[in-house]
C-alpha positions as CSV (number, residue, x, y, z in Angstrom):
1,Y,124.0,38.9,68.1
2,T,125.0,37.5,64.8
3,Q,128.7,37.4,64.1
4,E,129.9,39.0,60.9
5,K,132.8,40.0,59.1
6,G,133.7,43.8,60.1
7,D,131.3,43.5,62.8
8,F,133.1,46.1,66.0
9,L,131.6,43.0,67.7
10,E,134.3,40.1,66.2
11,D,137.1,41.1,68.8
12,L,135.3,40.0,71.8
13,T,135.7,36.7,72.7
14,E,132.6,34.0,72.7
15,R,132.5,34.7,76.4
16,Q,132.4,38.1,75.9
17,R,129.6,37.7,73.7
18,K,127.4,35.8,76.0
19,M,127.9,37.6,78.8
20,I,126.6,40.9,76.5
21,N,123.9,39.2,75.1
22,T,122.6,37.8,78.9
23,L,122.7,41.7,80.1
24,T,120.9,42.9,76.8
25,Q,118.3,40.4,77.9
26,A,118.0,40.8,81.5
27,M,118.3,44.9,81.7
28,P,114.8,45.5,81.3
29,Y,113.5,43.1,83.8
30,L,116.4,43.7,86.2
31,R,116.0,48.1,85.9
32,K,112.4,47.5,86.0
33,E,112.6,45.3,89.7
34,L,115.4,47.9,90.8
35,G,113.1,50.7,90.5
36,V,116.1,52.3,88.0
37,S,114.4,54.3,85.4
38,Q,117.0,54.6,82.1
39,T,117.4,58.0,82.1
40,V,118.9,57.6,85.6
41,L,120.7,54.4,84.4
42,A,122.1,56.2,81.5
43,T,123.0,59.2,83.4
44,K,125.0,56.7,86.0
45,V,127.4,55.0,83.4
46,G,127.8,58.0,80.9
47,M,125.1,56.7,77.7
48,S,121.7,58.7,76.6
49,R,118.3,57.4,77.4
50,Q,117.7,56.8,73.9
51,M,120.9,54.3,73.8
52,I,119.8,52.0,77.0
53,S,116.6,51.9,74.8
54,L,118.0,50.8,71.5
55,I,120.1,48.2,73.9
56,E,117.3,46.9,75.3
57,R,115.2,46.5,72.3
58,G,118.0,44.8,70.6
59,K,118.2,47.6,68.0
60,Q,121.9,48.5,68.8
61,P,124.3,45.9,70.0
62,M,125.9,47.0,73.7
63,T,129.9,48.0,73.3
64,W,132.5,45.5,76.0
65,T,132.6,49.3,77.5
66,Q,129.2,50.3,77.4
67,F,128.5,46.4,79.1
68,L,131.4,47.0,81.9
69,A,129.5,50.5,83.2
70,I,126.4,49.1,82.9
71,V,127.3,46.1,84.7
72,F,129.3,47.7,87.3
73,F,126.6,50.1,87.9
74,F,125.0,47.2,88.7
75,K,127.2,45.1,90.7
76,S,128.2,48.4,92.6
77,N,125.0,48.4,94.9
78,N,124.9,44.6,95.2
79,N,122.0,44.5,93.1
80,F,122.4,41.5,91.3
81,K,121.5,39.5,93.7
82,K,118.6,41.4,94.8
83,G,117.5,42.0,91.3
84,A,117.4,38.3,90.7
85,R,116.0,37.4,93.6
86,A,113.0,39.9,92.6
87,I,112.1,38.3,89.0
88,A,113.1,35.0,90.1
89,K,109.4,33.8,89.9
90,K,108.4,35.4,87.0
91,Q,111.7,35.2,84.7
92,P,113.5,31.9,86.2
93,N,115.7,32.0,82.9
94,V,116.8,35.7,83.4
95,V,117.4,34.8,86.9
96,E,119.8,32.3,86.0
97,Q,121.8,34.5,83.1
98,L,122.2,37.0,85.3
99,L,123.8,34.6,88.5
100,L,126.0,33.1,85.7
101,L,126.8,36.9,84.1
102,E,127.7,37.9,87.9
103,S,130.3,35.1,88.1
104,D,131.5,36.2,85.0
105,M,132.3,39.4,86.1
106,N,133.8,38.1,89.3
107,Y,136.4,35.5,87.0
108,Y,137.2,38.9,84.9
109,E,137.8,40.8,88.5
110,K,140.1,38.3,89.7
111,R,141.9,37.8,86.7
112,G,142.6,41.6,86.6
113,Q,143.3,41.5,90.2
114,S,146.5,38.8,89.6
115,K,148.3,41.1,87.1
């Protein structure tokens, strides 16, 4: 997403924006490989199925709060590594992004615990 004045994403750090973009690109692959429908994901993270669809198609930017809800849903079931392994042959760039995203999330978790 491009940075525009007044854009609600402008308060996010560059690292957070990259993390959101990574999850946005990877989410359809991750969901498919893990057998999670848009409806199930939406229910688990407190969003509508329509919002999940808009985010996945790049029609609606993901907020940081939405990002956290979605990424922790996948992480809570150890699904990042499972999903990454499943899509490794089909989408190697998505796997790389997912593993970097997991690394970034671990960084944020540790940082939050140290305060």
